[in-house]
C-alpha positions in Angstrom: -15.8 21.7 -32.3 -14.5 24.6 -30.2 -11.0 25.8 -29.6 -9.9 24.7 -26.1 -8.1 28.0 -25.5 -10.5 30.7 -26.7 -13.6 28.6 -27.3 -13.9 30.0 -30.8 -15.8 27.8 -33.4 -13.7 29.1 -36.3 -11.1 26.3 -36.7 -9.4 24.6 -39.6 -7.6 21.3 -40.1 -3.8 21.7 -40.0 -2.2 18.4 -40.9 -1.5 15.4 -38.7 0.5 15.1 -35.6 1.6 11.6 -34.5 -1.2 10.0 -36.6 -3.9 12.3 -35.3 -5.7 15.2 -37.0 -4.2 18.5 -36.0 -6.4 21.6 -35.9 -5.6 25.4 -35.8 -7.8 28.1 -34.4 -8.1 31.0 -36.9 -8.9 33.5 -34.1 -6.0 32.8 -31.6 -3.7 30.8 -34.0 -3.2 28.0 -31.4 -2.8 24.4 -32.6 -4.5 21.5 -30.8 -5.8 18.0 -31.2 -9.4 16.9 -30.9 -8.6 14.4 -28.2 -5.4 13.6 -26.3 -4.4 10.1 -25.2 -3.0 9.6 -21.7 0.7 9.4 -21.4 2.9 7.3 -19.1 2.5 3.9 -17.5 -0.6 2.6 -15.8 -0.7 2.3 -12.0 -0.8 -1.5 -12.4 2.6 -1.5 -14.1 4.0 0.9 -11.5 2.8 -1.3 -8.7 4.2 -4.4 -10.4 7.6 -2.8 -10.8 7.7 -1.6 -7.2 6.7 -5.0 -6.0 9.4 -6.6 -8.0 11.9 -4.2 -6.5 10.8 -4.9 -2.9 11.1 -8.6 -3.6 14.7 -8.2 -4.4 14.9 -7.8 -8.2 17.4 -5.4 -9.6 16.5 -2.4 -11.7 17.8 -3.9 -14.9 16.1 -7.2 -14.2 12.8 -5.4 -13.8 13.5 -3.6 -17.1 14.1 -6.9 -18.9 10.9 -8.4 -17.6 8.5 -5.5 -17.9 10.0 -3.4 -20.7 10.0 -0.3 -18.4 13.3 1.7 -18.5 15.4 1.2 -15.4 15.7 4.9 -14.9 12.0 5.2 -14.7 11.8 2.5 -12.1 14.5 4.3 -10.1 12.4 7.5 -10.2 9.4 5.6 -9.0 11.3 4.0 -6.1 12.7 7.4 -5.0 9.2 8.9 -5.2 7.7 6.1 -3.1 10.6 6.3 -0.6 9.8 10.0 0.2 6.3 9.0 1.4 7.7 6.4 3.9 8.3 7.4 7.5 11.8 7.5 8.8 13.2 4.5 10.7 12.6 4.7 14.5 15.6 5.6 16.6 16.9 2.7 18.7 18.5 4.0 21.8 18.7 0.7 23.6 21.4 -1.9 23.1 19.9 -5.4 23.0 21.1 -7.7 25.8 20.8 -10.8 23.6 22.2 -11.0 20.1 22.7 -13.7 17.6 25.7 -13.8 15.3 25.8 -16.1 12.3 28.9 -18.1 11.7 31.5 -15.8 10.3 35.1 -16.8 9.7 37.7 -14.3 8.8 41.4 -14.6 8.2 43.6 -12.1 10.0 47.3 -12.9 9.5 50.2 -12.5 7.2 50.3 -13.1 3.5 53.1 -15.0 1.9 55.3 -12.1 1.8 56.3 -10.2 4.9 54.5 -6.8 4.9 57.1 -5.2 7.3 59.9 -5.5 4.8 59.9 -3.3 1.7 60.8 -5.3 -1.4 62.8 -2.4 -2.9 65.5 -2.6 -0.2 
């Protein structure tokens, strides 16, 4: 085994780090592991979380279903949004529109708003 920093072959065992054997180079005194495991979530998990977000699930609902922290999902969504193109500018006003039924109440409440109750 060689040191990954100075390629020296003079190395010693130096305890354990997170359940793996830790080594130290006698020449450059750097510590290292024999092999490193990949960190982070797989691309499949990222894709699943982003698909769930696009389908209308909230961040915390995604967290409950996948076990991925909601802050991580938010970061993935922001990173994915940067790569999307901007929305096209619409300079034309459409001639035909469709409005769903919307009923609002514009009127007075029980008390008269013009009169101050402290008078």
